Structures are given as C-alpha cells and as structure tokens.
C-alpha positions in Angstrom: 0.0 0.0 0.0 2.8 2.4 0.9 4.6 1.6 -2.3 1.6 2.4 -4.3 1.1 5.7 -2.5 4.8 6.8 -2.9 4.8 5.8 -6.6 1.7 7.9 -7.3 3.2 10.9 -5.4 6.4 10.7 -7.4 4.7 10.7 -10.8 2.3 13.5 -9.6 5.2 15.9 -9.1 5.9 16.4 -12.9 2.1 16.9 -13.4 2.1 19.8 -10.9 5.1 21.4 -12.7 3.5 20.9 -16.1 0.1 22.3 -15.3 1.3 25.4 -13.5 3.9 26.2 -16.2 1.3 25.6 -18.9 -1.0 28.0 -17.1 1.7 30.6 -17.1 2.5 30.1 -20.8 -1.1 30.2 -22.0 -1.7 33.3 -20.0 1.2 35.0 -21.7 -0.3 34.2 -25.1 -3.6 35.9 -24.3 -4.2 39.4 -25.8 -3.3 42.2 -23.3 -1.8 41.7 -19.9 -2.3 42.7 -16.3 -0.6 46.1 -16.6 -2.9 47.0 -19.5 -5.9 45.9 -17.6 -4.9 47.8 -14.4 -4.3 51.1 -16.4 -7.3 50.9 -18.6 -7.7 52.9 -21.8 -6.4 56.1 -20.2 -2.9 54.9 -19.5 0.1 56.2 -21.4 2.8 54.1 -23.0 5.3 55.3 -20.3 3.0 54.3 -17.5 2.4 50.9 -19.1 6.1 50.2 -19.4 6.8 51.4 -15.8 3.9 49.3 -14.4 5.1 46.2 -16.3 8.5 46.6 -14.7 7.0 47.0 -11.3 4.9 43.9 -11.7 7.9 41.9 -13.1 6.1 41.3 -16.4 9.1 42.6 -18.4 11.2 39.6 -17.3 11.5 36.4 -19.4 8.6 33.9 -18.9 10.8 31.3 -17.4 12.2 33.7 -14.9 8.7 34.8 -13.9 7.6 31.2 -13.4 10.8 30.4 -11.4 10.1 33.3 -9.0 6.6 32.1 -8.5 7.7 28.5 -8.0 10.2 29.6 -5.4 7.6 31.4 -3.4 5.0 28.6 -3.9 7.4 26.1 -2.3 7.2 28.3 0.8 3.4 28.3 0.7 3.4 31.9 -0.6 1.3 32.2 -3.8 1.6 36.0 -3.8 -1.2 38.6 -3.5 -4.1 39.5 -5.8 -3.1 42.6 -7.9 -6.6 44.0 -7.5 -7.7 43.3 -3.9 -4.2 43.1 -2.4 -5.2 40.0 -0.4 -3.0 37.0 -0.1 -3.9 34.4 -2.7 -3.7 31.6 -0.2 -6.3 33.3 2.0 -8.6 34.0 -1.0 -8.5 30.4 -2.1 -8.8 28.9 1.4 -11.9 31.1 2.1 -13.5 29.7 -1.1 -12.4 26.2 -0.7 -15.4 25.2 1.5 -17.9 26.0 -1.3 -16.1 24.0 -3.9 -15.5 21.1 -1.6 -19.2 21.1 -0.6 -20.1 20.7 -4.3 -17.6 17.9 -4.9 -18.6 16.0 -1.7 -22.2 16.3 -2.7 -21.4 15.0 -6.2 -19.4 12.1 -4.6 -22.4 11.0 -2.5 -24.9 11.3 -5.2 -22.8 9.7 -7.9 -21.7 6.7 -5.8 -25.1 6.0 -4.3 -27.4 6.7 -7.3 -24.9 5.5 -9.9 -24.2 2.2 -8.2 -27.9 1.6 -7.4 -29.0 2.3 -11.0 -26.2 0.2 -12.4 -26.9 -2.8 -10.2 -30.7 -2.7 -10.6 -30.4 -2.3 -14.4 -28.0 -5.2 -14.6 -30.3 -7.5 -12.6 -33.6 -6.4 -14.2 -32.5 -5.4 -17.7 -35.3 -4.5 -20.1 -36.4 -0.9 -20.2 -34.3 0.1 -17.2 -31.1 -1.0 -19.0 -32.1 0.9 -22.1 -32.9 4.0 -19.9 -29.4 3.9 -18.4 -27.9 3.7 -21.9 -30.0 6.7 -22.9 -29.1 8.7 -19.8 -25.4 7.9 -20.4 -25.6 9.3 -23.9 -27.3 12.4 -22.6 -24.6 12.8 -20.0 -21.9 12.8 -22.7 -23.9 15.1 -25.1 -25.1 17.8 -22.8 -22.4 19.8 -20.8 -22.9 20.7 -17.1 -23.7 24.4 -17.8 -26.6 23.4 -20.1 -27.9 21.0 -17.5 -27.5 23.7 -14.9 -29.6 26.2 -16.9 -32.3 23.5 -17.5 -32.4 22.7 -13.8 -32.8 26.4 -12.9 -35.6 26.7 -15.5 -37.6 23.7 -14.1 -36.9 23.8 -10.3 -36.3 27.5 -9.7 -38.3 29.4 -12.2 -41.2 27.1 -13.1 -41.7 25.1 -9.8 -40.0 27.5 -7.5 -38.9 24.7 -5.2 -35.2 25.7 -5.0 -33.2 28.9 -5.2 -31.7 29.7 -8.6 -28.5 31.4 -7.4 -26.7 32.4 -4.2 -24.9 30.7 -1.3 -25.7 30.7 2.4 -23.1 29.8 5.0 -23.9 26.6 6.9 -23.4 28.5 10.2 -26.1 30.9 9.2 -28.8 28.5 8.1 -28.1 24.7 7.5 -31.4 24.4 5.7 -30.7 27.3 3.3 -27.1 26.0 2.8 -28.4 22.6 1.7 -31.2 23.9 -0.5 -28.7 26.2 -2.3 -26.4 23.3 -3.1 -29.0 21.0 -4.5 -29.1 22.4 -8.0 -25.3 22.9 -8.4 -24.7 19.3 -7.1 -27.4 17.9 -9.5 -25.9 19.8 -12.5 -22.3 18.6 -11.6 -23.4 15.0 -10.8 -25.4 14.3 -13.9 -22.5 13.1 -16.0 -21.0 11.2 -13.1 -24.2 9.3 -12.3 -24.9 8.3 -15.9 -21.3 7.1 -16.6 -21.0 5.2 -13.3 -24.4 3.6 -13.8 -23.5 2.4 -17.3 -20.1 1.1 -16.2 -21.6 -0.6 -13.2 -24.3 -2.3 -15.3 -21.8 -3.6 -17.9 -19.4 -4.8 -15.2 -22.1 -6.5 -13.2 -23.5 -8.3 -16.3 -20.0 -9.7 -16.8 -19.5 -10.8 -13.2 -22.9 -12.2 -12.5 -22.4 -14.7 -15.3 -19.2 -16.2 -13.9 -18.8 -19.6 -12.4 -18.1 -18.5 -8.8 -21.4 -16.6 -8.7 -23.2 -19.8 -9.7 -21.2 -21.7 -7.1 -22.2 -19.3 -4.4 -25.9 -19.6 -5.3 -25.5 -23.4 -5.3 -24.1 -23.3 -1.8 -27.1 -21.4 -0.5 -25.6 -18.0 -0.1 -28.4 -15.3 0.0 -29.0 -13.4 -3.2 -28.4 -10.1 -1.4 -24.9 -11.3 -0.3 -24.1 -12.6 -3.8 -25.0 -9.4 -5.5 -23.8 -6.7 -3.1 -20.9 -8.4 -1.4 -19.4 -10.7 -4.0 -20.7 -9.5 -7.3 -20.4 -5.7 -6.8 -16.9 -6.0 -5.3 -15.6 -8.0 -8.2 -17.2 -5.5 -10.6 -15.9 -2.5 -8.8 -12.4 -2.1 -10.4 -13.6 -0.7 -13.8 -16.2 1.3 -11.9 -13.6 2.9 -9.7 -11.6 3.8 -12.9 -14.6 5.6 -14.5 -15.3 7.2 -11.1 -11.8 8.7 -11.0 -12.2 10.1 -14.5 -15.6 11.6 -14.0 -14.6 13.2 -10.7 -11.7 14.9 -12.4 -14.2 16.2 -15.0 -16.4 17.4 -12.1 -13.4 19.5 -10.9 -13.3 21.4 -14.2 -17.1 21.6 -14.4 -17.3 23.5 -11.1 -15.8 26.6 -12.9 -19.0 26.8 -15.0 -21.4 25.7 -12.3 -20.2 28.1 -9.7 -20.4 30.9 -12.3 -23.9 30.1 -13.3 -25.2 29.7 -9.7 -23.2 32.7 -8.4 -21.4 30.6 -5.8 -18.3 32.1 -4.1 -16.0 29.1 -4.9 -12.6 28.6 -6.4 -14.1 28.2 -9.9 -15.8 31.5 -9.9 -12.7 33.1 -8.5 -10.6 31.6 -11.3 -13.1 32.7 -13.9 -12.8 36.3 -12.6 -9.0 36.1 -12.5 -9.0 35.1 -16.2 -11.0 38.2 -17.1 -9.0 40.6 -15.1 -5.6 39.0 -16.0 -4.9 38.5 -12.2 -2.0 36.0 -12.8 -1.3 35.3 -9.1 -4.9 34.2 -8.4 -5.1 32.2 -11.6 -1.9 30.4 -10.8 -3.1 29.6 -7.3 -6.4 28.3 -8.5 -4.6 26.1 -11.1 -2.4 24.7 -8.4 -5.3 23.9 -6.1 -7.2 22.2 -8.9 -4.1 20.2 -9.8 -3.6 19.1 -6.2 -7.3 18.1 -6.1 -6.7 15.9 -9.2 -3.7 14.3 -7.6 -5.7 13.5 -4.4 -8.5 11.9 -6.5 -5.9 9.8 -8.3 -4.4 8.7 -5.0 -7.8 7.7 -3.7 -8.5 5.7 -6.9 -5.1 3.9 -6.6 -5.7 3.1 -2.9 -9.2 1.8 -3.8 -7.6 -0.6 -6.3 -5.4 -1.9 -3.5 -8.3 -2.3 -1.1 -10.5 -4.1 -3.8 -7.8 -6.4 -5.1 -5.2 -7.4 -2.5 -2.8 -8.6 -5.2 -2.2 -5.0 -6.3 -0.8 -4.1 -2.9 2.4 -5.9 -3.8 2.7 -4.8 -7.4 
C-alpha cells in the first residue's frame, strides 16, 4: 500500500510542474496583460512600461515562473493585484464552497450511480435501455446546459429551490443545503450516468461467472451474492470511471459556480482570467491540480483495497 502511495506521489510531481507552467505560458499568449488591464484605456505608454517593470512582467517567462515557483514552495502564492489580499487566503476562504459541491457529487454519484447500475443489470429491459439513454445524454449535454435547464424547471417554473446564491452553513443549515441541490445535481449528472452504465456492464459480466453460480448453489443469499461478491468484483472498472468523471467534475465546477453565483474557487478563477490576475489564476490552477492528484491517489488506494494482489505490485 505504501509503495503504491509513494509511486503515485512521485509521478504526480511532474504533473504539478507541467500544469502550473502551462497556465503561465497560455496566460502570456492571451491578448493584453495585467498592466494594461490595471491602467485601462487612459494609461500612457510610459505608464504601461513602468507598471510592467513594477509587476515583473518585463522579465522572461521562465524567470517569472521560477520566481513564482520559489515562493510557492514556501506556501506563498503571492497577492491579488486588484484586492491586495493573499492568494492563499482568498483560495482557502472559497475552498469550502467547492468542496461542498464535490462532496455532494461524490455522495450522489456513488449512491445513485451504483444503485441504477446494479438494478439495471439484474432487471435489464427498459431500465437497462434507460441507463444507456441517460449515459448518452450525459456525454452530449455539458454541465452548464444541465444547470440552466435545472434552474428553468426547479427554480423558475416550480419555485422549489433557489436559482442562485450561497448561504453559509453556520447561518442556516437548511438554506445551505437547498442552495447546493441544483449545483450538485448539475455537476453530478454526467458522473451518475457514466457510473451507472459502467456498473451495469461490469455486473453483467461478473454475474455470469462460475463463482457466482457456485455461491448460489451453496445457498448464499442473493443479497450477499449481489452486493458483497458481485459488486466488489465488478468494482475495479467502476472505480476507474469514477476517477475520470470526478476529475471532469473539478473542471465543471468553474462553469457551475459561475452560473449559480457561488463564491467558490471556480468563480474566482473565472474572474481572474477576465482581469488577468496572474497570481490568483496560478493559485487556482495549483489547487485544482492538487485536487486531481488527491483523487488519483484515492483511486489507486481503492484498487489496492478491492484487489489485495495489487498491494504488492
């Protein structure tokens, strides 16, 4: 188990470097820069050159990235050029909102996706076809389209749930939960459909194997055969798909938070792109990359738990 963990951590280090440098590089290719945004249309050429020098934007890109990396290694991600707040503080204050969405998606995707997949595998028929149809819809329609559709139905037409906004849990647990229902549903749609389809296909394969027939012949209860033996042996491909869709959910939170006006890291990153706030954008990219690394670690640890042979690979 420890070997698996160390191996994943080692191969994750180049990923962090690659993503953060790529963010720096792509930001440099975008039209305009932070100095131009801060000065606006009234700034002179001399003011622009002086401000670029003050911000360090006149230095080579590699040197700028090296300076940022040196400070990041000391847990210093700089300050926002517009609010003058520390980037770490900005991100940590918004982390709770993004984590709330991701944990909600985790609960919904695992419970509903596994349930639909197992039931459709055992019953088949129209339920199996429905899972296929929903899986196709999950791949066709992006999260922001699903979010707008959910707002139209549940917030505008039925008026059951709030369309936008976020309430702190300490202020009102009920309002906090209701405000997260639509964002979680929009983010979880693709996860539920993909996990349900993968679970159904894996369960169809496992339930036809000899050891399942042997368990039934020995008088083991059907409930134990399905949920203890069948689902565990079908879980490896499901865990793989789960890891992929959860990484997709991370990127989808940018659009979902923007649509539902949630003060999360995604909406902060979106604003940073528009204002060319490099420090905030780099910090958000780092946090998202670390979240991806954590998900991959959990997937690898799940492999080892589900299949003891992999603990010694």
